[in-house]
C-alpha positions in Angstrom: -15.5 -40.9 -3.5 -15.9 -41.7 -7.4 -16.0 -45.4 -8.8 -12.3 -45.0 -10.1 -10.8 -44.2 -7.1 -13.0 -47.2 -5.2 -11.4 -49.3 -7.6 -8.2 -48.0 -7.0 -8.4 -48.2 -3.5 -9.7 -51.7 -3.3 -6.6 -52.7 -6.0 -4.2 -51.1 -3.4 -5.6 -53.5 -0.7 -5.6 -56.2 -2.5 -2.0 -55.8 -3.3 -1.0 -55.3 0.0 -2.2 -58.3 1.3 -1.1 -60.2 -1.6 2.2 -59.0 -1.0 2.5 -59.8 2.6 0.7 -63.6 2.0 3.6 -63.8 -0.5 6.3 -63.1 1.8 5.1 -65.6 4.5 4.9 -68.3 1.8 7.9 -68.0 0.9 9.2 -67.8 4.7 7.2 -70.9 5.2 8.8 -72.7 2.3 12.2 -71.5 3.1 11.6 -72.8 6.8 10.6 -76.3 5.6 13.9 -76.3 3.0 16.3 -75.0 6.0 14.2 -76.7 9.1 14.4 -73.5 11.0 12.2 -71.3 13.1 8.9 -69.6 10.9 9.0 -66.7 13.4 12.1 -65.6 15.0 15.1 -68.0 15.5 18.4 -68.5 13.5 19.1 -70.7 10.5 22.6 -71.1 11.8 
């Protein structure tokens, strides 16, 4: 595996982790605003 391939793979992993954490942060923030449950549950 070349250095460029390793860099791309590492960037891809970081991007996926950042995406998942970003989604979780948005859900947690909306949860605080709406007073629902973070994992499962219904807003209404």
